[in-house]
VEXGUMI-411092 format. One record per residue (C-alpha): x, y, z. Coordinates in steps of 0.25 Angstrom, whole numbers, plus 5000, padded with zeros to 4 digits. Layout:
REM residues N
XYZ;...
END
This chain:
REM residues 110
500050005000;500550144996;500650235008;499750335002;498650225002;498650235017;497950365016;496450385012;496050414998;495750555000;497150585005;497750514994;496950594984;497350724991;498850684991;498750654976;498050794973;499150864981;500250784974;499650824960;499450974964;500850974971;501551014958;501451154952;501451104938;500151024941;499551154948;499951234936;499251134926;497951134935;498051284935;498151294920;497051204918;496151284928;496551414921;496151374907;494851324912;494751224900;495351094896;496751114890;497151044877;498651044874;499851064881;499851124895;501351134895;501151254886;500551324898;501451274909;503051284911;503151134910;503451024900;502350944893;502850824900;502850884914;501450944912;500950804907;501450744920;500750844928;499450834920;499550684923;499650704938;498450794938;497650704929;497950584937;497250654949;496150694939;496350844942;496450864927;495850794915;496550764902;495650724891;496250674878;495850764865;496650704853;498150714856;497850814867;497350814881;496350914887;496750944902;495650994911;495551014926;494650904932;493751004940;492950894947;494150824952;494750954956;493550994964;493550864971;494950884975;494751024980;493650964989;494550864994;495650964997;494651055004;494250945013;495650895016;496051035020;494851065028;495150935036;496550965039;496251115042;496251135057;496851275057;495651345052;494851295064;495051315079;495751175080;496851185090;497651075083;498151175073;
END
């Protein structure tokens, strides 16, 4: 059994999310997709200061977590934010931070 399997599924999902968003290039990809507000066909590396190979690796990481969708259109791929999954993850993050936040209350353990 892998050590991460000792933790509940929710914590494993949050850890995977933090790992995926823990690189500035992936955040830049997400920001770029959010700013364009449409699916992007073509080479995202034209817009970011990274090689096509590096961008593709980061896209794969984001796609593995379903944060983005990549739909094949002929020889190209259309990339979009997966807003439903992102909304679910925002809710998970909010819940997590609310559960660990004791300093905003009159809790004397802080």
